[in-house]
N, C-alpha and C positions, 0 to 999 in steps of 0.2 A: 440570430434566427433560432427559434426553439426546435430542439431535436424531436423528430417523430419516432414512433415505434419502429418504422421501417429503417430509419437511420441507425437506431440502436441495434437492431437485428443484423444489419449489414456490417456494422463495426464488430459485432460479436463473431459473425461467421468469418470475417477476414482474419481476425485474431486466431480463431480456431484453425483455419487453414494454414496459417503461418508456421505452425508446429506439426503439420501433417506432411509426411514425406512418402513418396511412392517410388520414384527412381530418378537418378541423376547421373550424369557423366562424372567420372573420377579418375584420379591418377595415383599411382603407387608412390608413397613416401618411403616406406621400408617394407621388406618382405622376409618372412621366416619360412623357409621351405620345409623344415621339420614339422611344424604345426599347420602348415598351409594357411597361415593368417597374415594379415598385412595391416599397416597403417595407411589409410586412404584419405586423400585430400579431395573433397567435393569441388567440382569445377563449375559451380554456380555461386553467385553472391546473393545476399538477402538485403532488401530495402526495408528498414524499420519505419514505424509510423511517423517518427520525427524527421524522416527523410534521409537518415544516415544509411550508407551502404557499407556492409561489412562482409568479409569472407566467412563461410561456414567453417566450423572447427574441424581439425583433423580427427578422423574416426579411427580408434585403435582396436586391435584384436578382431579384425573383420575376417570371417571365413572367405577363402578364395575358392571359387567353384571351377573344378576341372571335370571333364568326363570321367566317370568312374563307376564301378559296381563293387559287389562284395569280393570278387575275385580278380578284378582287372582295374587298371587305372592309367591315366595319361596325364603327364604334367610336363612343364618346361620352366626354365628359369625366368624370374621376373626381377626387374631392377627399378630403381627410383626413376620416375618420369613415365613409366609404361602406363598406357591409358586403358580404360575399360568402362563398365557400367555398374553402378551401385543400385541394388534392389533393397527395399526396406520391408521387413515383415509386418504383417497386420498386428501381431502381438509379440510380446517379449519372447526371445528364443533362448534365454539363459538356461531354463530347466531342460529343454529338449537337447541343447548342446551338451549338457552334462550327462544325461541319461540315455539319449537316443530313443526314448519312449514317449508316447503321448502323455502330455502333462498339462495341468492347469497352471497357467502363468501366475506367479505370485505378484508380479508387478502389473499395474493396470495400464501402463503406457501402450500407446498404439501408434504404428507407423513412425517410430522414433529413430533418430540417428544411431542410437545404440544397437539397433537390431538390423544391421546392414549385412549384405552378402555382396561380394565383388566378383564380377565376371570379366576377366581380361579379354582384350581383343576388339573392343568397340573403339575405333579410332576417329579422331577429328580429321577433317579433310586434308590438313597439311601433313598428317602422319599416316594416311591410309596406304596400305600395301596392296599391290595388285593381286587379285585372286586367280584361280584357274578354272577354265570352262571345259577342260579336257579330262580331268581325273582328280585323284586325291594327291595333294602336295603337302609335304612336311619339310620345314626349313629350320635350320639352326646355324646362325652366322653364315659361314660360306659353304655349308653342306646342305644338299637338297635331295629329298627322296620323292620321286614322282611315280605314282601307281596309275598307269593308264589302262585302256581296255585290253591291249594285247602285248604290253611290255611294261617293264619296271626299269626306271633309270635312277642311278645314284650318281650325283655330281659332287665334285670336291673343288670348291673355289673357282669353278668355271673353266678350269684347265684340264681336269681329268674327270672322266665319267665312265661308268660301267652300265651297259644296257643288256637286260635279259629279255628275250622275246618269247612269245607263246610257242613258237616253232622249236624252241630248245637252243637257240643261238645265244651267244654271249659276245658282245662287241665292246672292246675297250678303246677309249680315245684318250690320248694324253699329248703332251707337247711334242713328243717324237713321232706322232702319227696315229693312225687308226688301224686296228686289226681285229680279226675274229679269233677269240681264244679257242673256239672249237674246231677251227680249220687252219690254225697257224702251223706251218710246216717247218721242220728242221731236217737235216740229214743225219743219219745214224753213222756208226763207225765205218760202214761200207758205202757211205755216200748215197744211201737210199732215203727218199723223203719219208718222213714219219710225222704223225700228228702229235703235237705237244699234249701229254696227258694232263688232265685236270687234277688238282690236289683233292684228296679225300679227307 
């Protein structure tokens, strides 16, 4: 069958879109905390016109996005296998990465794999971690910090916790029991009850 102009245009558009990348899920292959860059494995495969299905290549030197400003930043460890989302810039980011200024890209590429930024924390369903509906929660391995409306709780391995309340109370829970540090009583030398002083 003779190709029509519509067929030619469709083939051209499909070929053009094959190299146009907007965003994809990805996972960490390696991470350098000093430069906050990573090697990222895209978690999508590509089917070529001949029907062959191949994995996308590992993307190296990818900036990892953490919340930050000129005077403050927040970061956490990343390891091989950690999941997230890859975003691809409309134009080459090479010049901007080097200067931090508005630049005219020297390379004409658009939406290329080379111009990726990785945002950690977008999980596949099998790896999704439960969130909080009550407050702000920060976790690292077995340590958890919960900032709630009227109290702050620090937990260590699920066995020991310290809770600070809006009223000024401090409650400590551990394997030996639970007590309030602000009202915990001892006897002095004359056997009179006295409140344990808090360290300064």
